[in-house]
C-alpha positions in Angstrom: 65.4 -129.5 -67.5 61.8 -129.3 -66.6 59.0 -130.9 -68.6 55.4 -129.7 -68.1 52.6 -127.5 -69.4 50.5 -124.7 -68.0 48.8 -126.8 -65.3 48.7 -124.7 -62.1 51.1 -127.0 -60.1 53.7 -126.7 -63.0 53.4 -122.9 -63.1 53.8 -122.6 -59.4 56.8 -125.0 -59.4 58.6 -123.1 -62.2 57.9 -119.7 -60.6 59.2 -121.0 -57.2 62.2 -122.6 -58.8 63.1 -119.6 -61.0 62.8 -117.1 -58.2 63.9 -119.0 -55.1 66.2 -121.8 -56.2 67.8 -120.9 -59.5 69.6 -117.8 -58.2 71.2 -120.0 -55.5 72.4 -122.5 -58.1 73.7 -119.8 -60.5 75.6 -118.1 -57.7 77.6 -121.2 -57.2 77.5 -122.6 -60.8 77.0 -119.7 -63.2 77.1 -121.9 -66.3 73.9 -123.7 -65.2 70.9 -123.4 -67.6 67.3 -124.5 -67.2 65.5 -125.8 -70.3 61.7 -125.6 -69.9 59.9 -128.0 -72.2 56.1 -128.1 -72.7 53.1 -126.1 -73.8 53.2 -123.4 -71.1 51.5 -120.3 -72.6 51.3 -118.6 -69.2 52.7 -115.0 -69.3 54.5 -115.5 -66.0 56.4 -118.4 -67.4 57.3 -116.5 -70.6 58.6 -113.7 -68.4 61.2 -116.1 -66.9 63.2 -116.4 -70.1 66.7 -115.2 -69.6 70.3 -116.3 -70.2 69.9 -119.0 -67.6 66.3 -120.0 -68.4 65.5 -121.2 -71.9 61.9 -121.8 -72.8 61.8 -124.5 -75.5 58.0 -124.8 -75.6 56.6 -127.8 -77.4 59.2 -130.1 -79.0 59.0 -133.4 -80.9 59.5 -136.7 -79.1 62.8 -137.0 -80.9 64.0 -133.6 -79.6 62.8 -134.5 -76.1 64.7 -137.7 -76.2 67.8 -135.8 -77.3 67.3 -133.3 -74.5 67.0 -136.1 -71.9 70.2 -137.7 -73.2 72.1 -134.4 -73.0 70.7 -132.6 -70.0 72.5 -133.0 -66.8 69.6 -133.0 -64.3 65.8 -133.2 -64.5 63.9 -131.1 -61.9 60.5 -131.6 -60.5 59.9 -128.8 -58.0 56.2 -129.4 -57.5 54.8 -128.0 -54.3 51.2 -129.4 -54.7 49.3 -131.9 -56.8 48.1 -135.5 -56.3 49.2 -138.9 -57.3 52.2 -140.3 -59.1 53.6 -137.7 -61.6 54.0 -138.7 -65.2 57.0 -136.3 -65.5 58.7 -138.2 -62.6 58.1 -141.5 -64.3 59.4 -140.1 -67.6 62.6 -138.7 -66.1 63.3 -141.9 -64.3 62.6 -143.9 -67.5 65.2 -141.8 -69.2 67.8 -142.6 -66.5 68.6 -138.9 -65.9 69.6 -137.6 -62.5 66.5 -136.3 -60.8 65.9 -133.6 -58.2 62.3 -133.5 -56.9 60.3 -132.3 -54.0 58.4 -134.7 -51.8 55.3 -133.9 -53.9 57.2 -134.7 -57.1 58.0 -138.1 -55.7 54.5 -138.7 -54.3 53.3 -142.3 -54.7 56.7 -143.8 -55.4 58.2 -145.9 -52.6 61.6 -147.3 -53.7 63.6 -149.2 -51.2 66.8 -147.3 -52.1 67.2 -143.7 -53.2 66.4 -143.1 -56.9 66.4 -139.3 -56.8 67.5 -136.3 -54.7 64.6 -135.0 -52.7 64.4 -131.6 -51.2 61.5 -129.2 -50.3 63.0 -125.8 -49.4 65.0 -123.5 -51.7 68.4 -124.0 -50.1 68.1 -127.8 -49.9 66.8 -128.0 -53.5 69.6 -125.9 -54.8 72.2 -128.0 -52.9 70.6 -131.2 -54.4 70.8 -129.8 -57.9 74.4 -128.9 -57.4 75.1 -132.3 -56.0 73.4 -134.0 -59.0 75.6 -131.9 -61.2 78.9 -132.5 -59.4 78.6 -135.9 -57.6 78.4 -137.9 -60.8 78.8 -141.2 -59.0 75.8 -140.8 -56.8 73.8 -139.1 -59.5 74.5 -142.1 -61.8 73.6 -144.6 -59.1 70.3 -142.8 -58.5 69.6 -142.7 -62.2 70.3 -146.4 -62.7 68.2 -147.4 -59.7 65.4 -145.1 -61.0 65.4 -146.8 -64.4 65.4 -150.2 -62.7 62.5 -149.1 -60.5 60.5 -148.0 -63.5 61.2 -151.3 -65.3 60.1 -153.2 -62.3 57.0 -151.2 -61.5 55.8 -149.2 -64.5 56.9 -151.1 -67.7 54.5 -153.1 -69.9 55.8 -156.3 -68.3 55.0 -154.9 -64.9 51.5 -154.0 -66.0 51.0 -157.4 -67.5 52.1 -159.1 -64.3 49.8 -156.8 -62.3 46.7 -157.6 -64.4 47.5 -161.3 -65.0 45.2 -162.5 -62.2 42.4 -160.4 -63.5 42.8 -161.1 -67.2 44.0 -164.7 -67.6 44.4 -164.3 -71.4 47.5 -162.2 -70.7 49.3 -165.3 -69.4 48.3 -167.2 -72.6 49.8 -164.4 -74.7 52.9 -164.3 -72.6 53.4 -168.0 -73.1 52.7 -167.6 -76.9 55.2 -164.7 -77.1 57.9 -166.9 -75.3 57.2 -169.8 -77.7 57.4 -167.6 -80.8 60.8 -166.3 -79.8 62.2 -169.7 -78.7 65.0 -171.2 -80.9 
């Protein structure tokens, strides 16, 4: 699955993936489908719809959560863009195996692998196939990814990061702990 709108990096990523990577995957695993989720109204993306590529468009949060729970792999084939990608954080949060380019993983520096990372069509296709077939490694990456997000991007992580700047957060944290104590 891919989540994203009609922002130019997303359009480029989907066109590259559909034309350069997807045929390599389908040649080896013909049952593979790509679900595209988001508000992409770009004609080039609409033209990608086929038996293998399903354009879901905008869906509810509930539907998105169901898709994350049932999809085998999230892809982030971005080739340009800046900063940490929300779509990467979201996929890691949902503990789904993830295949991304280096750009898709930009700004994240885990100590152990949390995703498959590849930048050329052949390597990206092999990574998607590995994420589909090597369930043990894919599960390990997904679990590490979810832990990484909890440690660095959760509300608790933000509270810890801002505690020295906003001392009231520490008071609230103590009050929360007291309120839940037996």
